[in-house]
N, C-alpha and C positions, 0 to 999 in steps of 0.2 A: 501418305501412308502406305508402306509396303504390305500388300495382302500376304498373309501365311496361309498356305494351302497344304493340305495332307492327303495323300492318296493312301488308301487302305486295300491292298491286295496281298494276300497272304500266301497263296499257293494257287496252282502247281507251277512247274517251271514253264510249260507251254503258254498257260494263261497269263503269267507275269509278262512274257515276251509279248503276247497279242494285246496286253494292256498298256504296254511301254508307248504307244502312240499318244498317250494322254499327256506324256511330257512336253512334248513339243506343242501340243495343243493348248495346254495351259499356259505355256510361256508365250504363245502368240496371243492368247485372250488377256493376260495379265503380264506384260513385258518385265515389269519390276518385281514380280512376286518371288518370295521364297517358297521353294517346292520341297517338300519332304514326302517319303514313301516309307510305309509301315508294312513290314513282311516278315517271314519266318527265316530263320537262320539258313536254311537250306536254298533259298532263292535269293537271298541278299547278295551273293557275289554277281548275280546278274545286273544289279543296279549301283553298286559302291562306286563304280568308275565313271559314272555319268556326269558330266559337267554341268548339267542343268538341274541336278538334285543338291540342295543345299545339305540333306542328310538323309541317310537310310536308317531308319529305326527298326530294330530286331525285337519282335514279340518273343519273350523267352517261354515259349510254350512247353518245351521239355521240362524246364524247372519247375513250373507251375504244376505239370502233371506228376512230377516225382513227389512234390510236396503233398498232392492230393492222395497218391497211393499210401504214402507214409502216414496219412491221417494227421499231418501236422498243420492243423487248420489255422493256428495263430500265425505261423510263418507264412501260409499261403495268403492269408488276409493282409499281412504286412507287404508282401511282395506286389499284390494287386494294387495296394494303396500306393506303394512307392512308384510303380509303373504310371498309375493314374495322375500322380503328383507331376512325374516327369513330362507327361503329354500336356498337362494343363499349363505347366510353366512356360510352355513353347507359345502359347496364346494362338491356337490357330484360329483363323477366321472362317474357313470353309474346310470341311473333311468331306472326302469323296469315297463312298464305300463301293468299290469296284468289285466287290465280290458278292454281296447281297445275302450272306448267311448271318446266322445269329451270332457266331464268334466274331465275324468282322464287323457286325452292327454294334455289339457290345463296346468293342474297341474304339469304334467310332465315337460311340456316346461318352465313353470314358475321357475322351480328348476335351470336352467341354466346348467344342465349337459351337457357335450359335447357329451356323448353317451347316445342315448334314444331308448330303445328296446321295442317295442309295440306287444301285442299279439292280433292277429286278429283285427287289428285297423281298425276302420270304423267312420263312421258320420264326416270324415273329419279329424280325429286324425292321420290316416296315414300320413298326411303331416307334422306333427309336430314331427315324429320320425326320427331317423337316420337309424333304422333297423325295419323291420317288420317280424313277424313269423306268417305264415299263416297256414290254416288247411292243413295237408297232406290228400292225397287221401284215401279213404276207412273209414269204420265206426269202430272206435277204442272203445273197450269196456272197457278200463281200467279206472278206477277212476281218476280224475284229468289229463286226458290224454292230455288237451291242455297245462297244466301248467308244464307237464313232456316234452312235445315238446319244451317249452320255455326254461327250465332247461338244456335240450340237446343242444339247440343253443347256450346258454352261455358257453357251455363247462364243465358242471358239470360231475362229474365221474359217471359212471354207477351204478344204484342202491342207489345213494345218496338222491334222491327225496323220502320222506315219510312223510305222515302227521304228523305235529309235533305242538301238543298243551300243554302248560305247565299249572300246576295247582299251584295257589298262596297259600301260607300258611293260609293267612286270609280267603280267600274264602273256603279253605278246611275245617277250624274249624267251620265256619258258617254254611256249608252244612250238616256237621256231627251233629251239634248242631239242626238244623231244622229237621232231620231225627230223632234224639233221641226224641226231644220234640213231634214229631208225633207218638211216640211210636214204631218205627221201630226197630225191632231186627232180625237179621238174614240176609240171602242174599237177595239182592235187585233186582227186575226186573222193570227196568225203561219202561215206556210206553211214546211214543212221537207221538200223533196222529194229531198234530196241524200244518196246512200249510196255506198259503194265498189264496189258490185255491181249491175250493170244489172237482174238480175232481181228485186231489191228496188224498183225504180223504179215509180212510176205514170207515166202518159204526159204529156210536157210540154203538149200541146194541152189536156189535161184540167185541168191545173194553171192554165193560162191562163183556161180557161173558169170555173173554180171562182173565181178571183180576181174575175172580173166579177160572179158570182153573189153572192159575199160583199159586195161594195161595193153591190150593189142591196139587200142586207139591212140596210145602214147600217154595215157594218164596214170597217174600213181594212186591206187585204190588205197584209202585210209579208213579204218574201221573205228568210230567213236561210240562211246557209250559209258555208262557209269560201272561202278565195282559190281553191282549186282548182276551185270550183263556178262561177266568174264566167260562163264561156262559156255553160254551160246555163241559168244564171240570165237571161242577156241575151236567150236565145232565148225563154224564158217570158214574159219581161216585154215583149218586143216585140209580143206579140198579146195584151197586158192592159195598156191604158193606165191603169187605176186602180191598178195594182200599184206598191208603194213596193220597191224593190230595194236591200237593205242588205247583199247577199251579199258577203263578204270584207271588209266595212268595220269590223267588230266584233271585237275580241278574244274569246276563249273566255269569260272571266268576264263581259264586256261583253254577249255573247250570252245568257248565263244571266239577266243583268238585264232585258234586252229582252224575253225570254220571260216574266218575272215580271211584266211591264206588260202582258201580253196578256189579252183577255177569252176567246180560244180559240186552240187550236193543232191544225193538221191536218198530219200527217207519216207518213212511211212508218217502216220498222224502222230507226232511226238514233238517235243520240245526243240529238239536240234534241227528238225525241218523248218519249223516256224523261224528259229534263228538264222537259217539260210536267206529266208525272205527278208527279214530284217536288216540283215548285213548287205543286202543287195547282191548276195552270190547267186548266180544261176542255180535254180532249184527245180527238182522234180518231186512231186508229193504223190505217193501211191496210196489212195484212199479206197475204203470199202464198207467196213461196217459202220464207219463213221463218216461224216462228212461235214467238217466244222465250217468249211467255206470252199467256194469254187473260184472265186475271184479274188486273188491275192493282191490286186491293185497295181501290180507290174508285170510287164511282159517276161521279166526274167524268171518268173515263177510259172510253172505249169503243173495243173492238178489232173492227175489221171484218175477219173471216177466214172464209171457206168453203172447206173442203179439196176439192180435186179428187183424181182418183186418183193423181197424181203429187205431191200435196202432203204436206209440204213438201219440195222437192227441194234447199233449202239452197244448197250450192255447186255443185250437178250438175243443172241444168235439161236437161229431155229435149224442151222444146217448139220448140226451133230458133229462139228468140227472139220467139215469139208471146207469151208471158207471159200465158196465158189467166187464171191465178189474179189478177193485178192488173187485167185487162181486166174484170172482174166489177163493178168499182167505178165506176158511172157518177157524173157530176157531181151529178146530182139526188140520188142515194143518199147520197153524202157530205154535201151540203148539209142533208138531212133530219136527219142524225146530229149535224151541227153545232148545229141548233136544239134537238135534245133535249139535247144537252150544256150548252148556254147555259140551259135551262129547269133542269136538274138544279142547276146552279151557284146559281141564283136560290133554288131550294128548299132547298139545304143551307146557304145563308148566312143564311136567314131564322131 
């Protein structure tokens, strides 16, 4: 019998990247398994090219929300029932709720799978699971440590959890064409400055200066981000004439492909930085108010993080916008680390 497995991780981009190690872990645990992933439309492009996924199922959240706002209760109920029927018709044996929230738990329950394993289940989702994986004692510095614990609980072989992103042929071609059209020749240094929280940012003038320093090292600095980052990108690029700004010009899977082409990536705590690690690109992560991990599991990724008394403050900074934790990282300090990561890449490629 071929086991049918469903991973539920709806968002966000960085979390889906860090949970991607479940794919090879589950494949190692159940070599003949049919593995599917339930996610939202925004993150589906990260997964749809993966050869070890039988299917990427998109939760039509926006459609359901629209029906709710319009008070079209009957149509909403019909949409939920139809989605539930589609999940149950797939006859999943195990569903893995890798998000642990009520919304993901409800979707896991809708699947009808007899075994439902929840990660850090909360908000009531714990009552919808048949098993719950909690946080072990201690502060685990490993990247994706909670998902690694989940893989261990499921019996995945040691060492089988590794971040796993696939680059599609069409996105690769589009990314290469976009780089060529922008006049990019030679080794690319991707810059990933953008996040949803200002306390996670490095300073715009330092990004501009870093771009110039990287160009002096023979690298082509390329700025990547989403459509909502265009204004900030324009400010950075205005003071960096050597910088190639592709912010908002690539779709998500095309952004993955562009990062895969890079010689090195420098970023803050954002999904694109985690992609660099997943794609084995030499990566420098600049952390301060957050510290999701210190050990990326590969010498190709270095994390710059020096805690202050207030670190990590996460969503509640107390510095009044000074962001001393990120101010520690000078352009020279970051550039030295870039050189080290490039050297490590050469050593590990030999």
